[in-house]
N, C-alpha and C positions, 0 to 999 in steps of 0.2 A: 709136750708141755711148752707153751710159749712164754717167754720171759715176761715178768711184770714187775721188775725191780725198780729202783730209783731212776728218775728221769735223767740224772746226771750221767749215768752209764751209757745213755743213748745219745748224748750231745755230739760226740765226735762223729758217730754214724750219721745223724741227721744233718750235721753241718756239711759233710762231704757229699751226701745225697743231694742236698740243696745246691751245692756248687756244681756238681756234674749235670744236674738237670737244668740249672740256669744256663749253662753253656748250650745245651741242646735246644732250649727255648730260644736263645739268641740266634743260633744258626737257622732254626726253622722259620723264624719270622723276619729275619734281617732283610730279605728281598723287598718287603712291602714298602718301607719308608724310603729306600734308595732306588725304587723301581724306575722312576724317570731318569735318574742318573745312569742306571745300568742300561736302559734302552738307548740313551744318547751315546754312552761311551762304547758299548758293545754292539750297537746297531741291531737291537732285538725287535722282533715283531711281538704282538700280543700273544700269539700262540707260543712263541719261544719263551716268553716271560712266564707263561702258565706252566710250561714243561720244566723250566728251571725251578719253579716253586714246587712242582710235584716230584722232581728227581730225588730230593732228600727223602721223601716218604716212600718212594718206590724202593730205594735202597733199604730203608728200615724194614719194609715188608719182605723183601727178598731174603733177608738173613735172620728172620725171627726164629725159624726152626733150628738152625745151628746154634743160635744164641741160647735158646732154651736148653738144648743138650749140654752146652758149655756150662750153663748155670748149674745143672744137676751134676755134672762131672767135675768141674774145676771150681765152682763157686762164683758168685757175682764179683767179688773183689778182684780176682785175677782177670776175669773177662772184661769188666768195664775199664780197668787200667790199661790193658793191652789195646783195646779198640780205640781208646781215646787218642792214642798216637796217630791212628789213621785220620781222626778228625782234624788233628793238627796239620797233617799233610794236605788234606782237602782244603783247609782254610788258605794255605799257601797257593794252591792251584787257583782258587778263586781270586786271590790278591793279584796274581799275575796273568789272569785270563785275558784273551784278546778277542773273544767272540762267544757266540751262543754255545758252541761245542765245549769250550773250556769251562764256561760257567756251569753248564749242566754236569760235566764230568766232575768238577770240584764239589758241587753240592751232592753228587752221588757218593763220592768218597767220604764226605763229611757225614752223610746219612748212615753209611756203614759204621763209621766211627762212633756215632751216637746211638746205635741200634740197641745197646743194652742199658742205656741210662735210665729211662723211665721204668722199665720192667724190673730193674734192680731195686727200685724203691718198693714195688709191690712184693718182690721176692724177699727182701730183707726185712721190711716192716712186718710182714706176716710171721716172721720168726721172732722179732724183738717186741711185738705188741700183742696183747690178747685179741681174739677175734672181734669182740664187741667194740673195741677201740680202733680197729683197723681203718675204717673209712675216715675217722677223724685224724688219725696219724697221716694217712695219705693226703688228706686235705691240707694239713700243715705244710708238708713238703712240696706238694704241687702248687700251693698258693705262693710259697716263698720262692719256688723256682721261677715264677713269673717276674722276678727281678730281672731275669734275662730278657723277658719280653719288654719290660720297661726300658732296659738299656738299649734295646734295638729300636727304640722310638726316638725321642728327642736327643738323647746322647749320641746315637749313631748319626742322626741327621746333622748334629753339630760337628762331629768328626768328619763326615763327608764334605761338609761345607768349608772346613778349615784346613785339614791335612789330606783329605781325600779318602774315599771308601777303601781303596787298596791298602793304604797304610793302616787303616782300622783293622783289616783282616790279618795283616802281619802281626799286629799286637795281640789279636785274639788267638792266633796260633801259639804264641808264647804262653798266654794264660792257660790254654788247654793242656800244655805239657805240665805246668805246675799242678794243676788239678789232678791229672793222671797220677803223678808221683804221690801226691797226698792221699789219694784214694787207695793206692796200693799199700802205703805205709800204715794208715790209721784205721781203715775199715776192717771189720771182722764179719764173717758170714753167719756166725751164730753168737748169741750171748755167752758169757763165760761159764754160766751154770748149765749150759746145754751143750754137752760134748758132741762133736761131729761123729757120725757113724763112719766106719771104715770106708774109704773110697773104693768103689767097685767099677772096674772098666767093663762096660756093657758090650756084648757082641752086637753085630748088625741086626740079628733076629730080635734081641732084647730091645734094641733101640726102636725098631719098627713096631714091636708089640706095645711099648710105652706110648708111642705116638698114636697108634690105633686106639688105645684106651682113652687117650685125651680126646681124640676127634669123635669118638662115639659116646662121650659123656652125655647123659640125659640133661636136657635143658641148655645145651651149649649154643645151638643154632639161633634161638631168639636173642640171646645176649650178643652174639656176633652181628646179627642184623642191625641192632640198635647201635652197637659200637662202631659200625661202618660209617654211620652218619653223624653221630653225636659230636665228638670233638672235631672231626673233620669239617663240619659245617661252620663251627665257630672260628677255626683257624683259617679256613678259606677266606673268611671276611677279615679277620684281624691280621693274619700273618702273611697273606699273599695279595689280596685284591683291595683291602681297605685303603692303602696308600694310593694305588692307581685311581680308585674311585674318587678320592678327595682331590686328586690332581686333574683328572679328566672332566669331572662334573662341576667341581667347586673351585678349581684353579688355585689350590693352595701350594705354597712353596714347601721346601723340604722341612724346615723347622716347624712351620704351621702344621704340616701333616704329622710330624713327629709328636707334636703336642696332643693332637687328637688321638693318635694311636696310643700315646701314653695314658690318656684317660680311659681308653678302651681296655688297655692292659690292666690298669688298676681296678676297673670294674670286674674284670675276670677274676682277679685275685680275691676280691670281696665275695664274688659269687662262689668260688671254690670253698672258701671258709664258711660261708652260709650253708652250703649243701653238705659239708662234712658231717655235722651231727644230726642232720635231718632224718637219716634212716633210723636212728635211735629214738628220735622224737615221735616219728610216725609209725615206728616198728615195722617198717616196710621200705625196702629199696625200690621196689617196683613203682609205688606211688610217687616217690621222689622223682624218678626218671620221667614218668609219664606227665607229671606236672610241669617239669622243665621243658619237655618237648612241646606241650600245648602252648606255653607262653612264648617260647622261642619262635615257633612256627608262625604264631600270630604276628609277632613283631616283623618277621621277614615279609609276610603278606602285606603289612602296612607299608613297608619300604618299597615293595613292588608296585603298590597301588598309587603312591604319591608321585606325580610328575614334577621333576625339578624342584624338590623341596628346598626351603631356605636352609642355609648352612647350619643354623642352630638346631633346627628340627632333625636334620640328618645326624648331627653329632649326638644328640640325645638318644635317638633311636639306635644308633650303632653302639653307644655305650651301654644302654639298658640291655640290648641284645647280648652283649658279651657277659653281662652279669648273669642273666637267666640261662644262657647256653653253656654254663660251666658245670653241668651235672655229670660230666663224663667220669669223674672220680668215683661216683656211686656205682656206675656200671663196672668199673675195674674191680671194686670190692666184691660186687656180686659175682663176677667171673671167677675171682680167686676162690670164693667159697665153694665152687663146684669141684675142686680138685684136692686130693690128699697131698701131704707134704712131699712125699717121694716123687710126685709128678709136678711139683710147684713150678719149676723152671719152664718145663714144656707147656704146662697149663697156661701160665700167665702170658707167655710169648705167643701162644696160639690165639688167645683172646686179643692180644695186641696186633696180630696180623690183620684182623678186621679193621681196626682203627687205621693202621698203616695203609691198607688198600684204599680206604676211604680218602685218606690224605693224598694218595696218589691220583685218584680219579677226580675228585671234586675240584681242586684248584685248576687242573688241566682242562676239565670240562668247562669251567667258567671262562677260561682263556678262549676256547672255541666260540662260546656265546658272545663274549665281548668283541672278538674280532669280526664275527658274522654280522653283528648289529652296529658296528662302527665306533666302538669305544666311546659312546655317549650315554646320556641319561637313560635312554630306552634299553641299551645293552645291559646296564647294571640292574635295572628294574626286572628285566627278564631273568637275570641271574639270581636275584634275590627270590623270585618266585620259584625257580627251579630248586633252590636250596630248601625252601619251605616244603616243597613236595617231597623231597628226599627224606626230611625228618618224619613226615607223616607216613611214608612207606616203611621206614625203619620201625616206627612205633606200631604199625599194623601187624608186624611179625613179633615184635617184642612183647606185645600184650599177652601172648601165649606163654611167656616165660614163667619159670618157677621162682616165686619170690624167695628172698633170703632175708627174713626179718631178723633184727638184732635185739638183744635184751637191753 
C-alpha cells in the first residue's frame, strides 16, 4: 500500500529531493553557458567539449546497475547521501582543472556522485504517492529541480564574469556537502505508516536472478528505446550545445547566452508541469509521449531547415522546443509501472540506463558533427536534423510499447 496521507508529511522529502536534483541539473548543464570560457581557459576542441559534456552521463550510465542494487539493499537515503560526497570531490577537480583530461575526469566523478539523484525521486515518490498521482508528483519535483538549470544560466554566467567559473565550482562543492548531510538526516525511505521489511542480503545468484527478471520484463525494450532519445535530445540542446550555438552562430556574450538559456530552462519547467497531469487527462501515457515526439521533432526540422535565422527566431524556436520536449517524466512513470516494489530500485535504474546512454552518445555525437562542419550555421543545422531523426527512430520502436493508462 502506497501512502496517501497529508501533504505536510511529504514536504521534507520533496524539499530534499528537489535540492539534490537541483544540484544534478546544475552540474549536467553548467558546461553550456561557460563553454567559450572553458574552451579558452583549457584549450579545448569542439570534440573535447562534446566529450566533457558526455562524461557526466557516461558515469551515470556506468553505475546505474549498482545504484539500483544499493537502493534495494540500503535504501535511497544512504545511497544518495554517500554518493553526493563524490559529487563534491568532482566539483573541486573541475575547479582546479588545467586541461581537457582534468575537466572530463571531474565531470565523470561528479556524474558518479549524482548517479542516484533522479532515480531516488522515482524510487521514493512511488512509495510516498499513490500510482495515479505518480506522474504528477514526479513532474513537481523534476520541474522544481530545474531551478538548478536556471542557476546554471544567467547566474553562472554572472559568476564566471565576476569571480570566475573556478570559484563558482568551489562554492558549489560546499553546497553539495550541505545537501548531502540534509538528505541523510531528514529523508526517509518509506512513510511512517509503511514499515520497512526486514533487510535481506542477497547472494550473487539472487542478485543476478533479480536483474534477469528486470531485463526480461515484457514491454521494457520499447520504453528503453524512447527513453534513450527523449530527455537526451532536449538536454543536448539546452545543457551542452545551446550555449556554443548562440556563441558560434549569433555571437552572444556570456550573460546574453545565459539569458537565453534561462528562458529555455524556464520553458522546460513549464513543459514538465504541463505534461505531469496529461496522462490522467488523456488516460494514456503513450499518447502523451508520441504527441511530444511529433511536436519536438517538427521544431528540430524547422531549425535544421532555416539558414542563419534571425536571433529572435532562433530564441523562440529553442524555447518552444524545450517546452514540448519535456515529456521524459511521462516515460519515467511508464517505466516504473512495469516493475513490482521489490524490484523498484533495479527497475527504475535499468530504465534510467537508457537515458544515461543517450545522454552519453548524443552530446558527443553532436560534437563530432559540429567539428566536422566547422562550428558554423551549417554544422548546427545538420545537428538539429540528426536529433530530429533520433526522436523519430525512438518513437518507431516505442509505438509498440504497452500503454499504462491511469485513472
